C-alpha positions in Angstrom: 16.7 24.7 -7.9 16.3 23.8 -4.2 12.8 22.8 -3.1 11.2 24.4 -0.1 8.8 22.3 1.9 5.8 23.6 3.7 3.3 22.1 6.2 0.7 19.7 4.9 -2.9 20.8 4.3 -5.6 19.8 6.7 -7.4 16.6 6.1 -10.3 16.6 3.7 -13.6 15.5 5.3 -14.5 11.9 4.4 -16.8 11.5 1.5 -17.6 7.9 2.4 -21.1 6.8 3.1 -22.6 3.6 4.4 -24.0 2.9 0.9 -20.6 3.2 -0.7 -19.0 0.9 1.9 -21.8 -1.6 1.5 -20.9 -1.7 -2.2 -17.3 -2.6 -1.3 -18.7 -5.2 1.0 -20.9 -6.7 -1.7 -17.9 -6.8 -4.1 -16.0 -8.8 -1.5 -13.5 -6.0 -0.9 -14.6 -5.3 2.7 -15.5 -7.8 5.4 -19.2 -8.2 6.2 -20.2 -6.5 9.4 -21.0 -9.1 11.9 -21.0 -7.1 15.2 -23.0 -4.1 16.3 -20.6 -3.3 19.2 -17.4 -3.7 17.2 -18.2 -3.7 13.5 -15.5 -4.5 11.0 -15.7 -1.0 9.5 -17.2 2.3 10.4 -18.4 5.3 8.4 -16.7 8.3 9.9 -19.2 10.6 11.7 -20.0 13.8 9.9 -18.4 15.9 12.7 -15.1 14.2 12.2 -13.4 16.8 10.0 -10.2 14.8 10.3 -9.6 11.2 11.4 -10.3 10.3 15.0 -10.8 6.5 15.0 -12.1 4.7 18.0 -9.7 2.6 20.0 -8.9 -0.6 18.0 -9.5 1.0 14.6 -7.2 2.5 12.0 -7.7 4.9 9.0 -8.0 3.2 5.7 -9.2 4.3 2.2 -11.6 2.8 -0.3 -8.9 2.9 -2.9 -6.7 0.6 -0.8 -9.4 -2.1 -0.7 -9.9 -1.8 -4.5 -6.2 -2.3 -4.9 -5.8 -5.5 -2.8 -5.8 -4.6 0.9 -8.0 -6.8 3.0 -9.0 -7.2 6.6 -7.4 -8.6 8.6 -4.3 -7.5 6.7 -1.7 -10.1 5.7 1.6 -10.7 7.5 3.4 -9.2 4.5 1.4 -6.0 5.0 2.3 -6.0 8.7 6.0 -6.4 7.7 5.8 -3.5 5.3 4.4 -1.2 8.1 7.0 -2.4 10.5 10.0 -2.1 8.2 9.1 1.3 6.8 7.9 2.6 10.2 4.6 3.8 8.9 0.9 3.8 9.6 -1.7 2.6 7.1 -2.6 6.1 5.9 1.0 6.8 5.0 0.9 4.4 2.0 0.0 5.8 -1.4 -2.6 4.0 -3.6 0.2 3.0 -5.9 2.2 1.6 -3.0 -0.7 -0.6 -2.0 -0.9 -1.8 -5.7 2.9 -2.5 -5.9 2.7 -4.5 -2.7 -0.4 -6.4 -3.8 1.1 -7.3 -7.2 4.3 -8.6 -5.5 2.3 -10.7 -3.1 0.2 -12.1 -6.0 3.2 -12.9 -8.1 4.9 -14.7 -5.2 1.8 -16.7 -4.3 0.2 -17.2 -7.7 3.2 -17.6 -10.0 6.2 -18.5 -7.8 4.2 -20.7 -5.4 5.3 -19.3 -2.2 4.5 -16.7 0.4 5.8 -13.1 -0.2 9.6 -13.4 0.0 11.0 -10.6 2.2 14.6 -10.6 0.9 13.3 -10.7 -2.7 11.1 -7.6 -1.9 14.1 -5.7 -0.4 16.2 -6.6 -3.4 13.7 -5.2 -5.9 12.0 -2.3 -4.1 12.6 0.8 -2.2 10.6 3.5 -0.5 10.3 7.1 -1.7 9.0 10.0 0.3 6.4 11.9 -1.8 5.8 15.6 -1.2 2.9 17.1 -3.2 3.2 20.1 -5.5 1.6 23.4 -4.3 1.2 25.2 -7.6 4.2 27.4 -6.7 7.5 26.5 -8.4 10.1 25.2 -6.0 7.6 24.7 -3.2 6.1 21.4 -2.2 4.2 20.3 0.9 4.4 17.3 3.3 1.6 14.8 3.0 -0.6 13.6 5.9 -1.7 10.6 3.7 0.0 8.9 0.8 3.6 10.0 1.5 5.1 6.6 1.0 5.6 5.4 -2.5 7.0 1.9 -3.1 9.0 1.7 -6.4 11.4 -0.6 -8.2 15.1 0.1 -7.6 16.6 1.4 -10.8 19.9 3.1 -10.3 23.1 1.2 -11.2 21.2 -2.1 -11.3 19.3 -4.3 -13.7 16.3 -4.7 -11.3 13.7 -3.5 -13.8 14.8 -6.3 -16.1 14.7 -8.8 -13.2 11.0 -8.2 -12.5 7.8 -8.2 -14.5 6.8 -5.1 -16.4 5.2 -2.5 -14.1 3.1 0.5 -15.2 0.8 2.0 -12.7 -1.9 4.7 -12.8 -1.0 8.1 -11.7 -4.6 9.3 -11.6 -6.0 8.8 -8.1 -7.9 12.1 -7.8 -10.0 12.4 -4.7 -8.7 9.2 -3.1 -7.6 10.9 0.1 -11.2 12.0 0.9 -12.4 8.4 0.8 -11.3 7.4 4.3 -13.0 5.1 6.7 -12.3 3.4 10.0 -11.2 -0.2 9.8 -11.1 -2.6 12.7 -7.5 -3.4 13.5 -7.9 -7.1 14.4 -5.0 -8.4 16.5 -3.2 -5.1 16.1 -1.6 -6.1 12.8 -1.5 -2.5 11.7 0.2 0.3 13.8 -2.3 2.4 15.6 -3.3 5.7 14.0 -1.5 8.7 15.5 -1.7 11.2 12.6 2.1 11.4 12.6 3.6 13.5 9.8 6.6 12.0 8.0 8.9 14.8 6.9 12.1 12.9 6.1 12.9 9.6 4.4 14.5 7.2 6.9 17.6 5.4 5.7 16.1 2.0 5.9 13.6 2.8 3.1 16.4 2.1 0.6 17.9 -0.9 2.4 18.7 -4.0 0.3 19.8 -7.6 1.0 23.2 -8.1 2.5 25.7 -9.1 -0.1 26.3 -12.6 1.2 22.6 -13.5 0.8 22.3 -12.2 -2.8 23.0 -15.6 -4.4 20.1 -17.2 -2.5 17.8 -15.1 -4.7 19.2 -16.3 -8.0 16.6 -19.1 -8.6 13.7 -16.6 -7.8 15.2 -14.0 -10.1 15.6 -16.5 -12.9 11.9 -17.5 -12.5 10.9 -13.8 -12.6 12.9 -13.2 -15.7 11.1 -16.2 -17.4 7.7 -14.8 -16.4 8.7 -11.4 -17.8 9.8 -13.0 -21.1 6.5 -14.9 -21.2 4.6 -11.6 -21.1 3.6 -11.3 -17.4 3.0 -7.7 -16.4 1.6 -5.9 -13.4 -1.5 -5.0 -15.5 -2.1 -8.7 -16.2 -1.7 -9.7 -12.5 -4.1 -7.0 -11.5 -6.7 -8.1 -14.1 -6.6 -11.6 -12.6 -6.8 -10.2 -9.1 -9.8 -8.1 -9.9 -11.6 -10.8 -11.9 -11.2 -13.3 -9.1 -11.9 -10.8 -6.3 -8.7 -11.8 -4.7 -7.2 -9.6 -1.9 -3.4 -10.3 -2.0 -2.8 -8.2 1.2 -5.4 -10.1 3.3 -4.7 -12.7 5.9 -6.0 -16.1 5.0 -7.1 -15.1 1.5 
């Protein structure tokens, strides 16, 4: 049955408060505010019914910072934004988790910075359109439209990587938005752009002549998988140690 797409709903007003953001700060998930004139994060004013960040700020979500995003964001996070042509709000919570797990596996288990060709070999982007409650009708998403998933069709990629099982329950996450200072412009500026079609490059992989260069890394990943490493285990270590894999200098 063909799917009909309709316009996205309006933004939900932010439910974030200074108290809740200070909790993230105390947990080491947000930077301490050191400037009155240009604070590292800002609680959206009550009259901002939809995002309207000041110049030099982008829209982030509490869930992102609980799942591994830090400030300033890592070069890998910058590369993801650049490659997929998205702004920060376009990532889904699971997309942030997938990217954070990959960065943690590369740095903590393979002993290297996140490897871009390995990422492209294993993952692709999917455009998520939300259900409306009417059969055959879905709606575009203003936030969370980009999912990052393992490539599965006609490949053995799921067996090449660690076991991944992610939560699908992120109820209310899109109302937990805040303004995050965009140090050095490492994240594309917020424009509120709506993504209605999946670009071709969301599914790009590594050129064939470079595939063999990945063999040692894939062998190491297979060994980690056989030894029982999973995304859940990586995340438990990340949370226990308060590590932010998608943060510059962490």
